[in-house]
ROKE-472253 format. One record per atom (N, C-alpha, C): residue in three letters; chain; x, y, z negated; atom name. Coordinates in nm, 2 decimals. Example, Ala and Ser with C-alpha at 12.3 -4.5 7.8 and 13.67 -1.06 7.14 Angstrom:
BEGIN
+-----+-------+--------+--------+--------+------+
! res ! chain !      X !      Y !      Z ! atom !
+-----+-------+--------+--------+--------+------+
! Ala !     A !   1.32 !  -0.57 !  -0.78 !    N !
! Ala !     A !   1.23 !  -0.45 !  -0.78 !   CA !
! Ala !     A !   1.32 !  -0.33 !  -0.78 !    C !
! Ser !     A !   1.28 !  -0.22 !  -0.71 !    N !
! Ser !     A !   1.37 !  -0.11 !  -0.71 !   CA !
! Ser !     A !   1.29 !   0.00 !  -0.79 !    C !
+-----+-------+--------+--------+--------+------+
END
This chain:
BEGIN
+-----+-------+--------+--------+--------+------+
! res ! chain !      X !      Y !      Z ! atom !
+-----+-------+--------+--------+--------+------+
! Unk !     A !   8.67 !  11.00 !  -7.82 !    N !
! Unk !     A !   8.72 !  10.93 !  -7.68 !   CA !
! Unk !     A !   8.74 !  11.09 !  -7.61 !    C !
! Unk !     A !   8.84 !  11.10 !  -7.51 !    N !
! Unk !     A !   8.88 !  11.23 !  -7.44 !   CA !
! Unk !     A !   8.79 !  11.21 !  -7.30 !    C !
! Unk !     A !   8.81 !  11.29 !  -7.26 !    N !
! Unk !     A !   8.75 !  11.27 !  -7.14 !   CA !
! Unk !     A !   8.84 !  11.21 !  -7.02 !    C !
! Unk !     A !   8.96 !  11.18 !  -7.04 !    N !
! Unk !     A !   9.05 !  11.12 !  -6.95 !   CA !
! Unk !     A !   9.02 !  10.97 !  -7.01 !    C !
! Unk !     A !   8.99 !  10.94 !  -7.09 !    N !
! Unk !     A !   8.98 !  10.81 !  -7.16 !   CA !
! Unk !     A !   8.81 !  10.74 !  -7.10 !    C !
! Unk !     A !   8.76 !  10.84 !  -7.10 !    N !
! Unk !     A !   8.63 !  10.80 !  -7.06 !   CA !
! Unk !     A !   8.60 !  10.76 !  -6.92 !    C !
! Unk !     A !   8.68 !  10.85 !  -6.86 !    N !
! Unk !     A !   8.71 !  10.82 !  -6.71 !   CA !
! Unk !     A !   8.77 !  10.69 !  -6.66 !    C !
! Unk !     A !   8.86 !  10.67 !  -6.74 !    N !
! Unk !     A !   8.90 !  10.54 !  -6.68 !   CA !
! Unk !     A !   8.85 !  10.43 !  -6.77 !    C !
! Unk !     A !   8.76 !  10.47 !  -6.83 !    N !
! Unk !     A !   8.67 !  10.33 !  -6.91 !   CA !
! Unk !     A !   8.58 !  10.30 !  -6.79 !    C !
! Unk !     A !   8.49 !  10.41 !  -6.77 !    N !
! Unk !     A !   8.41 !  10.38 !  -6.66 !   CA !
! Unk !     A !   8.46 !  10.35 !  -6.52 !    C !
! Unk !     A !   8.57 !  10.38 !  -6.48 !    N !
! Unk !     A !   8.66 !  10.30 !  -6.36 !   CA !
! Unk !     A !   8.70 !  10.16 !  -6.40 !    C !
! Unk !     A !   8.68 !  10.11 !  -6.51 !    N !
! Unk !     A !   8.74 !   9.99 !  -6.54 !   CA !
! Unk !     A !   8.87 !   9.97 !  -6.59 !    C !
! Unk !     A !   8.94 !  10.09 !  -6.58 !    N !
! Unk !     A !   9.05 !  10.08 !  -6.59 !   CA !
! Unk !     A !   9.12 !  10.09 !  -6.75 !    C !
! Unk !     A !   9.03 !  10.09 !  -6.82 !    N !
! Unk !     A !   9.06 !  10.07 !  -6.99 !   CA !
! Unk !     A !   8.96 !  10.00 !  -7.07 !    C !
! Unk !     A !   8.98 !   9.94 !  -7.15 !    N !
! Unk !     A !   8.86 !   9.85 !  -7.24 !   CA !
! Unk !     A !   8.89 !   9.90 !  -7.35 !    C !
! Unk !     A !   8.76 !   9.95 !  -7.42 !    N !
! Unk !     A !   8.75 !  10.00 !  -7.55 !   CA !
! Unk !     A !   8.81 !   9.94 !  -7.66 !    C !
! Unk !     A !   8.79 !   9.77 !  -7.62 !    N !
! Unk !     A !   8.87 !   9.65 !  -7.73 !   CA !
! Unk !     A !   8.99 !   9.65 !  -7.71 !    C !
! Unk !     A !   9.09 !   9.72 !  -7.62 !    N !
! Unk !     A !   9.21 !   9.73 !  -7.60 !   CA !
! Unk !     A !   9.28 !   9.83 !  -7.71 !    C !
! Unk !     A !   9.23 !   9.94 !  -7.75 !    N !
! Unk !     A !   9.22 !  10.03 !  -7.83 !   CA !
! Unk !     A !   9.24 !   9.98 !  -7.99 !    C !
! Unk !     A !   9.34 !   9.98 !  -8.03 !    N !
! Unk !     A !   9.37 !   9.95 !  -8.17 !   CA !
! Unk !     A !   9.27 !  10.05 !  -8.27 !    C !
! Unk !     A !   9.24 !  10.16 !  -8.21 !    N !
! Unk !     A !   9.14 !  10.25 !  -8.30 !   CA !
! Unk !     A !   9.01 !  10.20 !  -8.27 !    C !
! Unk !     A !   8.97 !  10.12 !  -8.19 !    N !
! Unk !     A !   8.81 !  10.08 !  -8.15 !   CA !
! Unk !     A !   8.81 !   9.91 !  -8.19 !    C !
! Unk !     A !   8.90 !   9.88 !  -8.23 !    N !
! Unk !     A !   8.90 !   9.71 !  -8.25 !   CA !
! Unk !     A !   8.89 !   9.69 !  -8.38 !    C !
! Unk !     A !   8.80 !   9.58 !  -8.40 !    N !
! Unk !     A !   8.76 !   9.55 !  -8.53 !   CA !
! Unk !     A !   8.87 !   9.50 !  -8.62 !    C !
! Unk !     A !   8.87 !   9.53 !  -8.75 !    N !
! Unk !     A !   9.02 !   9.52 !  -8.81 !   CA !
! Unk !     A !   9.04 !   9.36 !  -8.82 !    C !
! Unk !     A !   8.91 !   9.25 !  -8.84 !    N !
! Unk !     A !   8.94 !   9.14 !  -8.84 !   CA !
! Unk !     A !   9.01 !   9.08 !  -8.73 !    C !
! Unk !     A !   9.01 !   9.14 !  -8.62 !    N !
! Unk !     A !   9.10 !   9.07 !  -8.49 !   CA !
! Unk !     A !   9.18 !   9.16 !  -8.49 !    C !
! Unk !     A !   9.24 !   9.28 !  -8.53 !    N !
! Unk !     A !   9.38 !   9.33 !  -8.52 !   CA !
! Unk !     A !   9.47 !   9.27 !  -8.65 !    C !
! Unk !     A !   9.40 !   9.24 !  -8.76 !    N !
! Unk !     A !   9.45 !   9.17 !  -8.85 !   CA !
! Unk !     A !   9.41 !   9.03 !  -8.87 !    C !
! Unk !     A !   9.44 !   8.93 !  -8.74 !    N !
! Unk !     A !   9.36 !   8.79 !  -8.76 !   CA !
! Unk !     A !   9.42 !   8.73 !  -8.86 !    C !
! Unk !     A !   9.36 !   8.61 !  -8.88 !    N !
! Unk !     A !   9.42 !   8.52 !  -8.96 !   CA !
! Unk !     A !   9.56 !   8.48 !  -8.99 !    C !
! Unk !     A !   9.60 !   8.45 !  -8.85 !    N !
! Unk !     A !   9.77 !   8.42 !  -8.85 !   CA !
! Unk !     A !   9.84 !   8.51 !  -8.91 !    C !
! Unk !     A !   9.82 !   8.65 !  -8.87 !    N !
! Unk !     A !   9.90 !   8.78 !  -8.90 !   CA !
! Unk !     A !   9.89 !   8.76 !  -9.06 !    C !
! Unk !     A !   9.78 !   8.78 !  -9.14 !    N !
! Unk !     A !   9.76 !   8.77 !  -9.23 !   CA !
! Unk !     A !   9.83 !   8.67 !  -9.35 !    C !
! Unk !     A !   9.85 !   8.54 !  -9.27 !    N !
! Unk !     A !   9.89 !   8.41 !  -9.36 !   CA !
! Unk !     A !  10.04 !   8.47 !  -9.32 !    C !
! Unk !     A !  10.10 !   8.49 !  -9.20 !    N !
! Unk !     A !  10.24 !   8.53 !  -9.17 !   CA !
! Unk !     A !  10.27 !   8.64 !  -9.29 !    C !
! Unk !     A !  10.23 !   8.75 !  -9.31 !    N !
! Unk !     A !  10.28 !   8.90 !  -9.37 !   CA !
! Unk !     A !  10.20 !   8.89 !  -9.51 !    C !
! Unk !     A !  10.13 !   8.80 !  -9.58 !    N !
! Unk !     A !  10.06 !   8.80 !  -9.72 !   CA !
! Unk !     A !  10.03 !   8.67 !  -9.77 !    C !
! Unk !     A !   9.98 !   8.65 !  -9.85 !    N !
! Unk !     A !   9.92 !   8.52 !  -9.93 !   CA !
! Unk !     A !   9.79 !   8.51 !  -9.90 !    C !
! Unk !     A !   9.73 !   8.58 !  -9.84 !    N !
! Unk !     A !   9.59 !   8.61 !  -9.80 !   CA !
! Unk !     A !   9.55 !   8.51 !  -9.65 !    C !
! Unk !     A !   9.43 !   8.48 !  -9.66 !    N !
! Unk !     A !   9.39 !   8.41 !  -9.51 !   CA !
! Unk !     A !   9.31 !   8.50 !  -9.43 !    C !
! Unk !     A !   9.28 !   8.60 !  -9.50 !    N !
! Unk !     A !   9.19 !   8.71 !  -9.40 !   CA !
! Unk !     A !   9.22 !   8.85 !  -9.42 !    C !
! Unk !     A !   9.18 !   8.97 !  -9.35 !    N !
! Unk !     A !   9.20 !   9.08 !  -9.38 !   CA !
! Unk !     A !   9.09 !   9.12 !  -9.50 !    C !
! Unk !     A !   8.97 !   9.04 !  -9.45 !    N !
! Unk !     A !   8.87 !   9.08 !  -9.55 !   CA !
! Unk !     A !   8.90 !   9.07 !  -9.69 !    C !
! Unk !     A !   8.98 !   8.93 !  -9.72 !    N !
! Unk !     A !   9.02 !   8.88 !  -9.84 !   CA !
! Unk !     A !   9.10 !   8.99 !  -9.90 !    C !
! Unk !     A !   9.19 !   9.05 !  -9.84 !    N !
! Unk !     A !   9.30 !   9.15 !  -9.85 !   CA !
! Unk !     A !   9.23 !   9.26 !  -9.91 !    C !
! Unk !     A !   9.13 !   9.31 !  -9.83 !    N !
! Unk !     A !   9.05 !   9.42 !  -9.87 !   CA !
! Unk !     A !   8.99 !   9.42 !  -9.99 !    C !
! Unk !     A !   8.93 !   9.28 ! -10.01 !    N !
! Unk !     A !   8.84 !   9.29 ! -10.14 !   CA !
! Unk !     A !   8.89 !   9.27 ! -10.25 !    C !
! Unk !     A !   9.05 !   9.20 ! -10.25 !    N !
! Unk !     A !   9.14 !   9.22 ! -10.39 !   CA !
! Unk !     A !   9.16 !   9.34 ! -10.40 !    C !
! Unk !     A !   9.19 !   9.42 ! -10.31 !    N !
! Unk !     A !   9.22 !   9.56 ! -10.36 !   CA !
! Unk !     A !   9.06 !   9.66 ! -10.40 !    C !
! Unk !     A !   8.95 !   9.58 ! -10.36 !    N !
! Unk !     A !   8.83 !   9.67 ! -10.41 !   CA !
! Unk !     A !   8.83 !   9.76 ! -10.31 !    C !
! Unk !     A !   8.86 !   9.74 ! -10.21 !    N !
! Unk !     A !   8.85 !   9.85 ! -10.07 !   CA !
! Unk !     A !   8.72 !   9.80 !  -9.97 !    C !
! Unk !     A !   8.66 !   9.89 !  -9.92 !    N !
! Unk !     A !   8.57 !   9.86 !  -9.81 !   CA !
! Unk !     A !   8.59 !   9.95 !  -9.70 !    C !
! Unk !     A !   8.60 !   9.88 !  -9.57 !    N !
! Unk !     A !   8.64 !   9.93 !  -9.47 !   CA !
! Unk !     A !   8.61 !   9.86 !  -9.36 !    C !
! Unk !     A !   8.53 !   9.90 !  -9.27 !    N !
! Unk !     A !   8.53 !   9.79 !  -9.14 !   CA !
! Unk !     A !   8.60 !   9.85 !  -9.04 !    C !
! Unk !     A !   8.65 !   9.99 !  -9.03 !    N !
! Unk !     A !   8.71 !  10.01 !  -8.88 !   CA !
! Unk !     A !   8.86 !  10.12 !  -8.95 !    C !
! Unk !     A !   8.92 !  10.13 !  -8.86 !    N !
! Unk !     A !   9.06 !  10.23 !  -8.89 !   CA !
! Unk !     A !   9.02 !  10.34 !  -8.92 !    C !
! Unk !     A !   8.91 !  10.42 !  -8.90 !    N !
! Unk !     A !   8.84 !  10.55 !  -8.94 !   CA !
! Unk !     A !   8.81 !  10.54 !  -9.07 !    C !
! Unk !     A !   8.75 !  10.42 !  -9.14 !    N !
! Unk !     A !   8.73 !  10.45 !  -9.28 !   CA !
! Unk !     A !   8.83 !  10.39 !  -9.36 !    C !
! Unk !     A !   8.93 !  10.30 !  -9.32 !    N !
! Unk !     A !   9.06 !  10.31 !  -9.39 !   CA !
! Unk !     A !   9.14 !  10.45 !  -9.39 !    C !
! Unk !     A !   9.12 !  10.54 !  -9.27 !    N !
! Unk !     A !   9.18 !  10.65 !  -9.32 !   CA !
! Unk !     A !   9.10 !  10.75 !  -9.41 !    C !
! Unk !     A !   9.01 !  10.73 !  -9.48 !    N !
! Unk !     A !   8.94 !  10.78 !  -9.57 !   CA !
! Unk !     A !   8.95 !  10.74 !  -9.73 !    C !
! Unk !     A !   9.05 !  10.60 !  -9.73 !    N !
! Unk !     A !   9.10 !  10.59 !  -9.84 !   CA !
! Unk !     A !   9.23 !  10.65 !  -9.88 !    C !
! Unk !     A !   9.23 !  10.70 !  -9.99 !    N !
! Unk !     A !   9.36 !  10.79 ! -10.03 !   CA !
! Unk !     A !   9.50 !  10.72 !  -9.99 !    C !
! Unk !     A !   9.57 !  10.78 !  -9.94 !    N !
! Unk !     A !   9.70 !  10.68 !  -9.87 !   CA !
! Unk !     A !   9.76 !  10.62 ! -10.00 !    C !
! Unk !     A !   9.81 !  10.69 ! -10.08 !    N !
! Unk !     A !   9.87 !  10.68 ! -10.21 !   CA !
! Unk !     A !   9.82 !  10.50 ! -10.27 !    C !
! Unk !     A !   9.68 !  10.50 ! -10.27 !    N !
! Unk !     A !   9.62 !  10.39 ! -10.32 !   CA !
! Unk !     A !   9.66 !  10.25 ! -10.23 !    C !
! Unk !     A !   9.63 !  10.29 ! -10.07 !    N !
! Unk !     A !   9.64 !  10.20 !  -9.99 !   CA !
! Unk !     A !   9.75 !  10.14 !  -9.98 !    C !
! Unk !     A !   9.88 !  10.25 !  -9.99 !    N !
! Unk !     A !   9.99 !  10.23 !  -9.97 !   CA !
! Unk !     A !  10.05 !  10.10 ! -10.04 !    C !
! Unk !     A !  10.00 !  10.15 ! -10.20 !    N !
! Unk !     A !  10.04 !  10.07 ! -10.31 !   CA !
! Unk !     A !   9.98 !   9.90 ! -10.31 !    C !
! Unk !     A !   9.87 !   9.92 ! -10.25 !    N !
! Unk !     A !   9.80 !   9.78 ! -10.24 !   CA !
! Unk !     A !   9.86 !   9.71 ! -10.10 !    C !
! Unk !     A !   9.89 !   9.78 ! -10.02 !    N !
! Unk !     A !   9.99 !   9.70 !  -9.92 !   CA !
! Unk !     A !  10.11 !   9.65 !  -9.96 !    C !
! Unk !     A !  10.17 !   9.73 ! -10.01 !    N !
! Unk !     A !  10.32 !   9.68 ! -10.08 !   CA !
! Unk !     A !  10.32 !   9.59 ! -10.16 !    C !
! Unk !     A !  10.19 !   9.56 ! -10.26 !    N !
! Unk !     A !  10.18 !   9.47 ! -10.37 !   CA !
! Unk !     A !  10.14 !   9.36 ! -10.28 !    C !
! Unk !     A !  10.08 !   9.35 ! -10.20 !    N !
! Unk !     A !  10.01 !   9.23 ! -10.15 !   CA !
! Unk !     A !  10.05 !   9.18 ! -10.01 !    C !
! Unk !     A !  10.14 !   9.25 !  -9.96 !    N !
! Unk !     A !  10.21 !   9.19 !  -9.83 !   CA !
! Unk !     A !  10.36 !   9.22 !  -9.81 !    C !
! Unk !     A !  10.43 !   9.18 !  -9.71 !    N !
! Unk !     A !  10.54 !   9.22 !  -9.70 !   CA !
! Unk !     A !  10.60 !   9.31 !  -9.64 !    C !
! Unk !     A !  10.48 !   9.41 !  -9.63 !    N !
! Unk !     A !  10.50 !   9.56 !  -9.57 !   CA !
! Unk !     A !  10.52 !   9.68 !  -9.69 !    C !
! Unk !     A !  10.60 !   9.73 !  -9.66 !    N !
! Unk !     A !  10.62 !   9.89 !  -9.75 !   CA !
! Unk !     A !  10.50 !   9.97 !  -9.78 !    C !
! Unk !     A !  10.43 !  10.01 !  -9.68 !    N !
! Unk !     A !  10.32 !  10.06 !  -9.66 !   CA !
! Unk !     A !  10.22 !  10.05 !  -9.54 !    C !
! Unk !     A !  10.13 !  10.08 !  -9.52 !    N !
! Unk !     A !  10.00 !  10.07 !  -9.44 !   CA !
! Unk !     A !  10.06 !  10.10 !  -9.32 !    C !
! Unk !     A !  10.14 !  10.20 !  -9.28 !    N !
! Unk !     A !  10.17 !  10.24 !  -9.15 !   CA !
! Unk !     A !  10.27 !  10.14 !  -9.10 !    C !
! Unk !     A !  10.36 !  10.06 !  -9.17 !    N !
! Unk !     A !  10.41 !   9.96 !  -9.15 !   CA !
! Unk !     A !  10.34 !   9.87 !  -9.09 !    C !
! Unk !     A !  10.24 !   9.80 !  -9.17 !    N !
! Unk !     A !  10.17 !   9.72 !  -9.15 !   CA !
! Unk !     A !  10.09 !   9.72 !  -9.02 !    C !
! Unk !     A !  10.02 !   9.83 !  -9.00 !    N !
! Unk !     A !   9.94 !   9.86 !  -8.87 !   CA !
! Unk !     A !  10.03 !   9.88 !  -8.76 !    C !
! Unk !     A !  10.15 !   9.94 !  -8.76 !    N !
! Unk !     A !  10.24 !   9.93 !  -8.65 !   CA !
! Unk !     A !  10.25 !   9.82 !  -8.58 !    C !
! Unk !     A !  10.32 !   9.70 !  -8.71 !    N !
! Unk !     A !  10.35 !   9.55 !  -8.65 !   CA !
! Unk !     A !  10.24 !   9.48 !  -8.60 !    C !
! Unk !     A !  10.10 !   9.51 !  -8.65 !    N !
! Unk !     A !   9.98 !   9.45 !  -8.61 !   CA !
! Unk !     A !   9.96 !   9.52 !  -8.46 !    C !
! Unk !     A !   9.95 !   9.63 !  -8.44 !    N !
! Unk !     A !   9.94 !   9.70 !  -8.28 !   CA !
! Unk !     A !  10.05 !   9.67 !  -8.20 !    C !
! Unk !     A !  10.19 !   9.63 !  -8.25 !    N !
! Unk !     A !  10.29 !   9.57 !  -8.18 !   CA !
! Unk !     A !  10.26 !   9.43 !  -8.12 !    C !
! Unk !     A !  10.17 !   9.35 !  -8.21 !    N !
! Unk !     A !  10.15 !   9.20 !  -8.15 !   CA !
! Unk !     A !  10.04 !   9.17 !  -8.10 !    C !
! Unk !     A !   9.97 !   9.30 !  -8.04 !    N !
! Unk !     A !   9.85 !   9.27 !  -8.00 !   CA !
! Unk !     A !   9.84 !   9.20 !  -7.83 !    C !
+-----+-------+--------+--------+--------+------+
END
């Protein structure tokens, strides 16, 4: 977190939960999002089907892009992970 972000948070002008990088993945990719854009009822089910384990965006960044993009393309209506993430953050 940058100094400016910390300052804003201390002033109450920014909440960590509003930042997609600090939001739980289950909240970012909530059940209605997953039902609309995939055949799965939850993000946990989506991750389990691909044999991936991640609870944060930072952990997802540790998954090889090619593998995760392939899983996203196969299991959702999105072409890749970035498209899925962009859509989810726009819908917050």
